[in-house]
N, C-alpha and C positions, 0 to 999 in steps of 0.2 A: 579708660579700655585699649587693649593690643591689638594692633593692626596685623591682617597679613601682613603689608610692606615690613613693616619693625621684626616678624617673625621669619623673614627671610635672610639668607648670610650678606655680609656689607662683602659687595666686590672688591677683587685687587684695585681694578682699574674702571675708569669712569669715561666712555668716550667723551669726548667734547662735541655738542650738537649742533652744526652745520648749518642745515635746513629743517625747516619749519614748514607743513602743508597742514595749513590752519581749517583747511577746506571741510566740511559736513560731508557724512556717506554720502554718496551717490552722486557724487559731482566728479568722475573720475578717477576718484580716489588709488583704488585699487590698479591702475593704467599708470598712474605715477607710482605706486610703489616698485612693480614692475621695471617702470623706465629709472628710477632712482640705483635700483640694483646694476641696469645696465651702464649707467654713468658712473659704476664703482662707490657707490653712499651704501651706505647698512639702512636700511630705512623700517622702522617701527609703525605697525599697521596693522589691523585687528585680525589679518590674515595671521600674522606673526603671534598676536596673542594667544589665540585658541589651537594654531596644528604647530607651534613652535613650543612657546612657554608653556600651554595648557593649563591644568588646575591652579598651579600656583600666581602663574601672572592673572588668570582672569579672577580670580579671588583677590586678589589686591586692587584689580582695575575697576570689578563691583562696589569693593569700600570706599574708594575713590569718586566713582561718581558716585555713590550715596550719600556721602558724606559734604560733598559740593554744593547737590539741589536738596539735602534735607537735612537741616541745621539740627531737626532735633533727632535724631540720627544716635549723636554721645562721642560718633565717629570724631577721631583729630582731620581737617582737611588736608587735604595735600599739597606738598609747594613743590619750589621747584627740585631742592634737594630729596623729596621722594621719588618723582619724577623718574629723574636722572640716576637715580638708585633703580630702579625698575627696567629701566631702557639705558643700562650701561653698558650693553653691546652695540647698541647702535647710536651711530652719529645724524640719525634724519627722524622724524614726530613725523607720519601722514595720519590725518582724521581724528587722534587720538583727543588732542587737542580740544577739538571741538565738543566731547563728550565731559570735561570739565571747566567752561568758564573764560574769559577773558582775561581772570584778573593772571590764572597762574600762566598765558598767553601772554602777558604785556612782562612778567619775568623773566621770559627769553629777548622780547622784544628789545629790554635793557642794554642787551649785548648787541654792541654795533656789527659784529664781525657774523652774526648769525643772519640767514637770508629767510626770508616768509613768503608762502607761494599762497594763494585765496584762488581756489576756483569756485563760480558760483554759477547758478543756470535759472531757467525762468522758475520761480516758488509755485508754481499750479503745475506745473511737469514735475518738481524734486517732492513733491507730495505725492503726488501717483505714484511713483518711484519709491517712495520710502516705504508704502502701502503695499507694492507689489512683491517687493525684496523683505524688507523687514519684518513688514506685517506678517507674512506669510509665515517665518518661524514666531510669531506671537501668537498665532491662531495654533500653530500646532503644539506650542508646548500648554496651549492649556487644552488639548485633544488625545485622545486615546490615542497611541499607548501609549505615547511622550507621557502624557499627563501621568502617568504609571509607571514606565521602568527612569524617569530621571529621581526617582527616589533609589534604585538600585546601581547607581554609574555617578558619583560623585562630579564626575566633569561634566557629563550631560547634565547634570544640575544643574553648577555654574554656568555654562553654560546660556542655558536657558534664561536663565536666572539676570546676568547682563547682558541680554538681548532684550531681555523685555523691559529690564530698568530705563536700557538707555531708550527706548524707544518710550518710555512712559516721561520721559523728563521733555522731549522734543515734540507730544500730544498731549502735554498736563494732564496725563496720567487716563487718557481717551483710548479707546479700544478700533483698530480700524472697520469705518463703519457706521461707528456711533455719529450721533449726534454731534453738530461741531469739531469733528475731528479734523479733520483736510483742515478745518478755518486754522485750529491750534500748531498743527503743521506749518504752516504757510506763515503764520504769524510770528513764531519761535525760529522761524528759519530766516525773517528778513531781519529779524532784531540783533541774533546772532552777527549774518554777516555783517550788517553798521555797526555795533558792538567790535569787529575783527577790523576795519579801517578806520577806525575811532581812537584804536587801541597800538598799532603799529606806525612808525613813519612809514609816510607814503615813497621816500626813497629807498627803502627797505621792502617795499610790498609788492609783491608783483598779481595783480588781477584778472583772472582771465573767467572770458566768459565764453560756458560751453558750447554753447550758439554759436560762437566764432573759429570756433574748433581749438582743440589741445595736441599739442605734439612737440616733436625737438625744436621747429623753430618759435615755440611761445618758451617754454621755458629754458634752454640751454643759455642762448645770450644771457638771462639774469642769473646762470649760474656762473658764469664766465668760462665755460665747457663747454669742446668741438663737438658736432651735429655727430652722433656716432652713423657706421653703414647701415645696420640694424633698424628696421621697421621701429616705430615705435607702438608699445602693446596695446592692444584691443583692449575695450574696456569690459567692465563685466555689466553685462544686460541683464535680465531678470531670468533671464533662460539660464543664464551661466552661473550666477549668484544661487539659486534655486539646485542646479546640478550639483556644487559645491556641498552646500546646506546638506541634501539630503544624500551625497555619500558618506558626508559628517555622521548624522546618524542613523545612518545603516550601520557604519562603524561602531558607534558610539551604543546600537539596539544590540547588536553581537555583546558586548560589553555587558550591559545590563543582564541581559539572559543566562548568562552564567552564571551571574552571584545574584540576582534574585531568581523569586520561582516560575519556574519556566510554566508552569501550572493556569498561570494570571491570563493566557492565553492559549490556550489546550486547543482551539478548535481552528488557528491559521494557520496554514499551510507555508510555504517561505514565498509563493508569491500574494496570497492572500494578506499575509504581512506587509508586504511592498505596496498591494492596494493601500492598508489603512495607515500606513506612511507616508503618503502621498494624495492621500483623499481633499484632503483642506485644499492643495492647489490643483484640485482637478474637477472635484465634481463630484459625484455621488457614483455615477454610471459611467464613468471616463477612467483611463490609467494613465498614468505618464511614470516611465519606470526612466531610474538613470542611470546609468555605470558610466565605468572608468578604462579607459584601452590601456591606464598603468597599472592596475590591476591583473591584466591576460598577459601572461607570457610570449605570445607567440601568436603567428599570423593562423595557426590552424585552432588553437583554443577561442581565439574571437571568434573564429569562423561555428567553430561547435555551437559557443556560447549565443550567439546569435540566434542560430537557427532553432537552438534548443528554448529561448523566451520566445523565437514567435509562437511555436505551438505551445508553448504554458499559458499563453496569454488568450491566446483562444479556445483553450480548454475553459478558461475561468469564466464560472456563471455570476450574472448581471451584471457585465459590461458590455456595452456597448459600440468604446471607440477605444482603442489601447494605441498607444508610442512610446516605442523606445528610442532614450536619447545615449548617445556612448560619443564621451569628448577624447582627447587625445587619441585617436584613429589616424596612424599612418596611411599618406598615398595608397601605398603599396599595399595596404591590406586591404584597398576597396577593390582594386583588382579583380579576385576572385571573386568576389562576392553579390555583384551585381547579377552576372547571370539567376545567380540564387534565390535573392529577392525579387527579379521579376519572375520568374519562377512559379514561387510561393504565392504572386499576386501581392506583394507588400508593396507599396509605395514608398520610396525612398528620397531624400535629401542632400549631398555631402558637402560642406563647406572646407572649403580648400585653404580656408585661411585660418579658421580657428579650430581647425581638424575633428570638430562638430557631424557626426552622422545622425541623422533622425528618418525613422522606421517605422513608418504606420503600418503595424501589424495586423489591422482590425479597423478599417473605419466605416463609421456610423453611414446611414441613410440619409442623414439631413448633411454630411461633409461636404457633399458635393453637390447639394444644390445651387449653388449661387453660379454652378455650370453652366446649369439649365435655362436661370434665369437671366444670364446675361445675351445667351441667343437666343430664348423669347422675346426679350425687349428687342434686340436686335431687329428681328422679325418686325416687330409691332411701329416700331419706327418708320422703315422699309413700308409697310400697308399702310401706315396712315399719312405717307407724304412727307414726312419730317427728311428724310433721307432721301435721296435720287438712287437709281440703280446702279451707277458710277460710285457713287458715294459709297455707296452699301459694300461693292466690289473690294474696296479699299480696305477694309476693316477685316482681317486678323485677331480672331480668338481663339486665343490656345488653353490647354490646361496641364498645369507640371511641366511648365516648359523651363527647362534653367538657362538664367539670364547671368551672365558675366559684368560687372560692373567696370566702365574701361578708366574711368581716373575719377579725382578727385578724394575725401579723405575714407573710403568705402573702396576704393579701387582693388581690383581682381576678387572682392566678392562675391560670393555666386548664390542667386538666391531662386527658388520658383515658386510663384505664386500659386494659389489655385485657379484662377484664371485671369490672365492675361488679353487686354485689346492694344490690337498692334497697326500700324499703317507703314505702308511701303516704302521703304530703306531707314526704318529707324531701328536703329542697334537696340533702343531700351524701350519697354511697353510704354502707353500715352496711359493706361488706364491699367490698376491691379486691381483684385479682388483679393482676400482673401476672409477666411472663415474659421472659428473655432468654438469649442467651449468655456466655460463661464472662467476654469480657472488658466488657460489662456488669454484671457484679455488683456493682459499686461505685452505678454510678447507679442498679438497682434498688435498692439499702437506701435510698438518699437519696429515691426517689419512695417507699417506705415510710415514711420521717421524715418526706415533708413533707405526706403525705395524714393522717399520723397529728397531726401537728402543727397544720397547717391547719385541718385538720377541726375543730379545738375541741371533742372528744369526738364530736362528729355519725360519725364513719371510727373504729370498733372495731378493726378487725383489715386489715392488710393482708398476701399471702400472694406471696409469689415464687417462680421457678421458675429454679434456673441450669441451663443446660444445656451441656457442654461435649466436644465432638467429638476424636476427634485421628484424623487425616487418615491416618497412618498404618497402623492396624489398622481404621479404618472400624468403630469404636465410639464410642457416644455414653454419657457419664453424667451424671445431673444430682442435683440438691438440691432440698431445699423448708423455705424459713424461713416462719416466722408470728412476726407481728409486732402488738404490741398495747401499750395505756398502762398505767403504770406507776398509781401511788397518787397522785406526784406530776404527772401530764398529760403524763412524757415516754415518748419509744416505748422499746421493751425487745423484744429477743430472746427469746420466751418457747416456741418450740419450735423444732429444727430435724433434719428428716429429711434424713442427710446419704449416704442410700444409697439409688438409686430402683432402679439395679438390681445386682446381681441382689437379689430377698428378701432381706433380714441375716439372719443366723444365729437360730435359736431364735425368729423370728417367726412364728407362727402367719397360714393366708390370712387377709386380713379383719383382723388387729389392727393394723398399722400405717396410722394413719389422720392427718391434721390438724384437730386439736380445735378446733369452733367448739361455742357455746353458743347457747340461747334467746336467754339473757340479752342474749349479743351480736347477736344478729340482729333482736331485734324490738324492745327495751328497754323502756320500755314499755305499749307494745304488744303484751305477749304476753296472751294469752288469759288469763283467769283459771280458779285453780285449776293450771296448767299449770306445772311448777320451770321457774326462769330457769336450773340450771343444767344443766338435761337437753342431752348431748350431741349435737351434729348433726356428725356428722364428714365431713370429704372424706377417702373410701378409698383410699390410696396403690397399691392394687392395683389400681384400676381408672382411673387416670392411668399404669400401668405399661402395662396393654394397650392405651388409648386411644394411648401416646404410639409403642410397638411399631411400629402400622401406620406411623403417621409415618415413622419410621427406614427401614423397610423401603424405604418409596417413595424415598426419598432415597439406596438404596444403601447405609444403615450398620444399625447390628445393635446392641443392649444391650450397654454394657458388662459 
């Protein structure tokens, strides 16, 4: 059978491979891709496959994955010569070897001059990260409008086929949310990590655990190169991943509509089409639209685009929450838009490190219930005698206050939590609370991780509230999760209340709470004689009551 790789022209020269990053996707590989470019290498990563090689490269890689994992396909398996041909212009392979199994990796390991890096992370977190990113693509590929448009744009069709095939391999052909899906992801990930360690000689393998940190200090000594002055590139979190993918979808959608019958979606206006494209990630009644500053020629164009989008989404029917996300926005562009955003009553947060601007163009009534919830719980602590008046006076609870991380791996990062509980003289909040809709759950969990890790022990707990709306039944359900630090200083899920509505069976009124302690909130500032283990509860009953009021105003009821 003729293969796509065989139909590609033979390159005049093939670069010798110097470094192989055998890591799986979602283990810091995009950050490594940009880092290796800074160090002077020419890395080959999925980013290059999709955005540089395009259809020919994706088609060849798709066949390679199928041949490796489906022995009945009739396609000859890739060997080192085939991969060297496909990657002739590159001297570093990142992430792609993980798609093709340890046998091909072993061929590169035979060369004593090739250095091999393996990044790994907690398998449970890896599985959740994969489902929040690659799983998003799998869902989108099977949903309107991409399941129709892919037939009118070859590149879009190949891109979706490649991503869904790679996902099927690591998930044993299960889909996100299906029984056994996360178990399959974890099992295959653990087995792959073990296979790499058994394949590569220990003296040429650098193993990096993401929980221990990934930066220049880890990779440069191993590669024998000096540490550059530039900051190590930030990784590809779920938000950034979805932004990249949705920008790509937008471009390919335009191409598909030019080639295909536009009448397939005659009733969709510009915003409505974007609504359909991102519905998989955000839920039926919420809207997150992503744009890139690279597509806007100047500051004035950005200003006009932003203002027009705010008014367009506010005019869109059947949407009760809308968020605009812009990447690559220069700090100078922000100087003249803050006043406009405040005047239009649009909440916003700008990250000077990632150059990402988030604008809440239309907030739902549920989006801010956590502020009322925390305030009422603090009053209850005082009234019930759990806090003294002096302790209550020490608490400073704010909403959407911007904090800048002073040090650590997230130094310089600016974040504004929905709610921050603080005590005097603390640079960072002690407790943070974030909330959002179903499509933002992965982002909320990453927010919790960033607060806890970036806070270097100052942030004691992160509470996230996640709402899910069913447009058909007009009902809303929700979950609450509490994250804290374990003994090694890493984030852990300490508590999960998966049912806000209705009251779980067997739970007496007042007994369902998120458990905070005096030690978490006051630390060394706790009053003498007070028990640090005293519980200061965030009552779910109280949250339930506040949320129901907001739901009713939105035309919804509790699930």
